[in-house]
C-alpha positions as a Markdown table, in Angstrom:
| # | Residue | x | y | z |
|---|---|---|---|---|
| 1 | Met | 6.6 | 17.7 | -3.5 |
| 2 | Leu | 5.4 | 15.5 | -1.0 |
| 3 | Arg | 2.1 | 16.9 | -0.3 |
| 4 | Ser | 1.0 | 14.9 | -3.9 |
| 5 | Phe | 2.2 | 11.7 | -1.9 |
| 6 | Asn | -0.5 | 12.2 | 1.0 |
| 7 | Pro | -2.0 | 15.9 | 1.8 |
| 8 | Glu | -1.4 | 15.4 | 5.6 |
| 9 | Ile | 2.2 | 14.3 | 5.5 |
| 10 | Arg | 4.7 | 15.6 | 8.2 |
| 11 | Gly | 8.0 | 16.5 | 9.0 |
| 12 | Gly | 10.1 | 14.0 | 10.6 |
| 13 | Arg | 10.8 | 16.1 | 13.3 |
| 14 | Gly | 8.3 | 15.8 | 16.1 |
| 15 | Phe | 7.3 | 11.8 | 14.9 |
| 16 | Ala | 8.5 | 10.0 | 18.2 |
| 17 | Lys | 6.4 | 12.6 | 20.4 |
| 18 | Glu | 3.5 | 11.9 | 17.8 |
| 19 | Met | 3.6 | 8.5 | 18.2 |
| 20 | Arg | 3.7 | 8.7 | 21.5 |
| 21 | Lys | 0.7 | 10.8 | 21.6 |
| 22 | Leu | -1.3 | 8.5 | 19.8 |
| 23 | Leu | 0.3 | 5.1 | 21.9 |
| 24 | Thr | -0.9 | 6.6 | 25.1 |
| 25 | Glu | -4.1 | 7.2 | 23.5 |
| 26 | Leu | -4.6 | 3.8 | 22.6 |
| 27 | Glu | -3.3 | 2.3 | 25.7 |
| 28 | Gly | -5.2 | 4.4 | 28.2 |
| 29 | Gly | -2.1 | 5.2 | 30.7 |
| 30 | Asp | 1.2 | 5.5 | 31.1 |
| 31 | Ile | 2.8 | 3.9 | 28.5 |
| 32 | Ser | 6.4 | 5.6 | 30.2 |
| 33 | Arg | 8.0 | 2.0 | 30.7 |
| 34 | Glu | 7.1 | 0.0 | 27.1 |
| 35 | Trp | 8.7 | 3.3 | 26.0 |
| 36 | Lys | 11.9 | 3.5 | 27.3 |
| 37 | Tyr | 12.8 | 0.3 | 25.3 |
| 38 | His | 10.1 | 0.4 | 22.4 |
| 39 | Arg | 10.6 | 4.0 | 21.4 |
| 40 | Pro | 11.0 | 4.8 | 17.9 |
| 41 | Arg | 14.7 | 5.0 | 17.5 |
| 42 | Phe | 14.6 | 6.9 | 13.9 |
| 43 | Ile | 13.4 | 9.8 | 12.6 |
| 44 | Pro | 12.2 | 9.8 | 9.4 |
| 45 | Asp | 11.9 | 12.2 | 6.7 |
| 46 | Ala | 8.3 | 12.8 | 6.8 |
| 47 | Phe | 5.1 | 10.4 | 8.1 |
| 48 | Val | 1.7 | 9.9 | 8.3 |
| 49 | Ile | -0.4 | 9.1 | 11.0 |
| 50 | Lys | -4.3 | 7.1 | 9.5 |
| 51 | Glu | -6.0 | 7.2 | 12.5 |
| 52 | Asp | -8.9 | 6.0 | 10.6 |
| 53 | Glu | -7.1 | 2.9 | 9.0 |
| 54 | Glu | -4.8 | 2.3 | 12.0 |
| 55 | Glu | -1.5 | 2.9 | 9.3 |
| 56 | Val | 1.3 | 5.4 | 10.1 |
| 57 | Trp | 3.4 | 5.6 | 7.1 |
| 58 | Val | 7.4 | 6.5 | 7.0 |
| 59 | Ile | 8.8 | 8.5 | 4.0 |
| 60 | Glu | 12.7 | 8.1 | 3.4 |
| 61 | Ile | 14.6 | 10.1 | 1.1 |
| 62 | Glu | 16.6 | 7.8 | -0.5 |
| 63 | Asp | 18.6 | 10.7 | -2.3 |
| 64 | Thr | 19.5 | 12.7 | 1.4 |
| 65 | His | 19.2 | 9.5 | 3.5 |
| 66 | Pro | 19.8 | 6.1 | 2.1 |
| 67 | Leu | 17.4 | 3.6 | 4.1 |
| 68 | Thr | 20.8 | 1.5 | 5.6 |
| 69 | Thr | 20.6 | -1.7 | 7.2 |
| 70 | Glu | 20.5 | -0.3 | 10.8 |
| 71 | Lys | 17.9 | 2.1 | 10.0 |
| 72 | Leu | 16.4 | -0.7 | 8.6 |
| 73 | Arg | 16.6 | -3.2 | 11.7 |
| 74 | Arg | 15.1 | -0.2 | 13.7 |
| 75 | Leu | 11.8 | 0.4 | 11.4 |
| 76 | Ile | 11.5 | -3.3 | 11.5 |
| 77 | Asp | 12.1 | -3.3 | 15.4 |
| 78 | Phe | 9.0 | -0.5 | 15.5 |
| 79 | Tyr | 6.9 | -2.6 | 13.2 |
| 80 | Trp | 6.9 | -5.3 | 15.5 |
| 81 | Trp | 5.5 | -3.0 | 18.3 |
| 82 | Leu | 2.7 | -1.4 | 16.2 |
| 83 | Asp | 1.5 | -4.8 | 14.8 |
| 84 | Gly | 0.9 | -5.7 | 18.8 |
| 85 | Tyr | -1.9 | -2.9 | 19.0 |
| 86 | Cys | -2.9 | -4.1 | 15.8 |
| 87 | Trp | -1.6 | -0.8 | 13.8 |
| 88 | Asp | 0.7 | -1.3 | 10.2 |
| 89 | Leu | 3.6 | 0.2 | 9.7 |
| 90 | Arg | 4.8 | 1.2 | 5.7 |
| 91 | Val | 7.7 | 2.6 | 5.2 |
| 92 | Phe | 8.2 | 4.1 | 2.0 |
| 93 | Thr | 10.9 | 5.4 | -0.6 |
| 94 | Ala | 10.9 | 8.2 | -3.0 |
| 95 | Asn | 13.7 | 10.9 | -4.2 |
| 96 | Arg | 13.9 | 14.5 | -3.6 |
| 97 | Tyr | 11.1 | 14.9 | -5.8 |
| 98 | Gly | 8.5 | 13.0 | -4.3 |
| 99 | Gln | 8.9 | 10.7 | -7.6 |
| 100 | Asn | 10.2 | 7.0 | -7.8 |
| 101 | Lys | 8.0 | 6.2 | -4.8 |
| 102 | Ser | 8.0 | 2.0 | -4.0 |
| 103 | Glu | 7.0 | 0.8 | -0.5 |
| 104 | Ile | 9.6 | -1.1 | 1.5 |
| 105 | Pro | 7.7 | -4.8 | 2.3 |
| 106 | Leu | 9.1 | -5.1 | 5.4 |
| 107 | Phe | 8.2 | -8.3 | 6.7 |
| 108 | Ala | 10.4 | -9.5 | 3.6 |
| 109 | Tyr | 13.1 | -7.2 | 4.8 |
| 110 | His | 12.3 | -9.7 | 8.6 |
| 111 | Tyr | 12.2 | -12.6 | 7.1 |
| 112 | Ala | 15.9 | -11.7 | 5.1 |
| 113 | Leu | 17.8 | -10.5 | 7.9 |
| 114 | His | 16.6 | -13.5 | 10.3 |
| 115 | Ser | 17.0 | -16.7 | 7.7 |
| 116 | Ser | 19.9 | -18.4 | 8.5 |
| 117 | Gly | 22.9 | -18.2 | 5.1 |
| 118 | Glu | 22.7 | -15.6 | 2.9 |
| 119 | Pro | 19.3 | -13.7 | 1.9 |
| 120 | Asp | 18.1 | -14.4 | -1.0 |
| 121 | Pro | 17.3 | -11.1 | -3.5 |
| 122 | Arg | 13.7 | -12.8 | -4.1 |
| 123 | Ile | 12.0 | -11.4 | -1.2 |
| 124 | Ser | 12.5 | -8.6 | -1.8 |
| 125 | Gln | 9.5 | -8.0 | -4.4 |
| 126 | Leu | 7.3 | -10.2 | -2.2 |
| 127 | Thr | 4.6 | -9.0 | -0.2 |
| 128 | Asp | 4.1 | -8.4 | 3.3 |
| 129 | His | 1.5 | -11.3 | 3.2 |
| 130 | Gln | 3.1 | -14.1 | 1.3 |
| 131 | Ala | 6.8 | -13.0 | 3.0 |
| 132 | Met | 4.7 | -14.1 | 5.6 |
| 133 | Ser | 3.6 | -17.2 | 3.9 |
| 134 | Leu | 7.5 | -18.0 | 3.9 |
| 135 | Ile | 7.7 | -19.2 | 7.6 |
| 136 | Asp | 5.2 | -21.9 | 6.8 |
| 137 | Leu | 7.0 | -23.4 | 4.5 |
| 138 | Ala | 9.7 | -26.5 | 4.4 |
| 139 | Glu | 13.1 | -25.6 | 2.7 |
| 140 | Gly | 12.4 | -27.8 | -0.4 |
| 141 | Glu | 9.3 | -25.4 | -1.1 |
| 142 | Val | 10.7 | -21.7 | -0.9 |
| 143 | Asp | 11.8 | -21.4 | -4.6 |
| 144 | Ala | 8.9 | -22.2 | -5.9 |
| 145 | Tyr | 6.8 | -20.4 | -3.5 |
| 146 | Leu | 9.3 | -17.2 | -4.3 |
| 147 | Asp | 8.8 | -17.7 | -7.9 |
| 148 | Arg | 4.9 | -18.6 | -8.1 |
| 149 | Cys | 4.6 | -15.5 | -6.0 |
| 150 | Ile | 6.9 | -13.4 | -8.3 |
| 151 | Gln | 5.2 | -14.2 | -11.0 |
| 152 | Glu | 1.8 | -13.4 | -9.3 |
| 153 | Asn | 2.9 | -9.6 | -8.6 |
| 154 | Lys | 4.1 | -8.9 | -11.8 |
| 155 | Ala | 0.6 | -10.0 | -13.7 |
| 156 | Ala | -1.3 | -8.1 | -11.2 |
| 157 | Asn | 0.8 | -4.6 | -12.3 |
| 158 | Thr | 1.0 | -5.1 | -15.7 |
| 159 | Val | -1.4 | -2.6 | -17.2 |
| 160 | Thr | -3.6 | -3.8 | -20.3 |
């Protein structure tokens, strides 16, 4: 079922091996020391490595392996490590039939998990680009910014 999502999709076993191979090629040398501290500490249900676009896609099947806060933290850590190589990590969830696909905005969750106070649930509706802008806003500007972004996203997703 997930092949319809992307024909290059692979099962999660072997993800760490593929990532180590890729990062060794990017670095052009020994990455064992860095790998010890930053390797992916999760096994995705499925993944795609898109070298041309410099993206790694991780697919999580919510029916069998719900995305926990701990796994989300591990994905965010790996997101930042890949970002250091100018690569993107995109995380998608789907049900076991490959339907109801949605992308998890990792930066928005990073912001929510590391902000002081109670995380605002509206943050999960932002794109990564929108969420990154939250860092530069004064506290009094956040509510208006969130509302504006959510309205823009709804308008962009409306089919006419």
